[in-house]
C-alpha positions in Angstrom: 185.2 -49.6 78.7 185.4 -53.4 77.8 183.0 -55.6 80.0 185.4 -58.0 82.0 182.3 -60.8 82.8 180.8 -61.5 79.5 183.4 -61.0 76.7 187.2 -60.0 78.2 189.2 -58.8 75.4 191.6 -60.5 77.0 189.6 -63.9 75.5 189.7 -63.1 72.0 192.4 -63.6 69.7 190.8 -61.9 67.5 187.0 -62.2 66.2 187.2 -66.0 68.0 187.1 -66.1 71.8 188.4 -68.5 74.0 186.1 -71.0 75.0 184.0 -71.3 71.1 188.1 -72.2 69.9 187.8 -75.1 72.9 185.1 -76.6 72.0 186.2 -76.8 69.0 188.9 -78.2 70.0 188.0 -80.4 72.2 184.6 -81.1 71.7 181.2 -80.1 73.2 181.4 -82.3 76.3 185.1 -81.4 77.5 184.1 -78.0 77.1 180.9 -78.8 79.7 184.0 -79.9 81.9 185.8 -76.8 81.3 183.2 -74.1 81.9 182.3 -76.2 85.7 185.9 -76.2 86.6 185.8 -73.0 86.1 182.6 -71.8 87.4 183.8 -74.1 90.5 186.9 -72.4 90.7 185.7 -68.5 90.8 183.6 -69.7 93.5 186.3 -71.6 95.4 188.5 -69.0 94.9 186.1 -65.9 96.2 187.0 -64.4 98.7 190.6 -65.7 99.1 192.0 -61.8 97.5 191.8 -58.8 99.5 188.8 -57.4 98.7 186.9 -60.5 98.2 184.3 -61.3 97.7 183.2 -59.3 95.0 180.1 -59.5 92.8 182.6 -59.5 89.9 183.5 -63.3 91.1 180.0 -64.5 91.5 179.5 -62.6 87.8 182.4 -64.9 86.5 181.4 -68.0 88.2 177.5 -67.4 86.7 179.1 -67.1 83.5 180.6 -69.8 83.3 177.6 -72.0 84.6 175.5 -70.4 82.2 177.8 -71.0 79.3 177.6 -74.1 79.9 173.5 -74.7 80.0 174.3 -72.7 76.4 175.7 -75.8 75.3 174.6 -79.0 77.1 171.5 -77.4 75.2 172.9 -77.0 71.6 173.6 -81.4 72.5 169.7 -81.5 73.4 168.5 -80.8 70.4 
């Protein structure tokens, strides 16, 4: 079963994950901003669909927050 939070298959083109392609195209700072926006989006929408908020909504927001932290740490090295 595909991991719908950490590595959903629909976020890949072959072996390339969307956030990696985004960073290559737009740079690390812009990818951090993208992650910030996506985390905000998942938290904002939690509870707005039937059956929400779900654990997955918060896990997805957490994934983007952790990705932003990973990218910030990359810059700080």
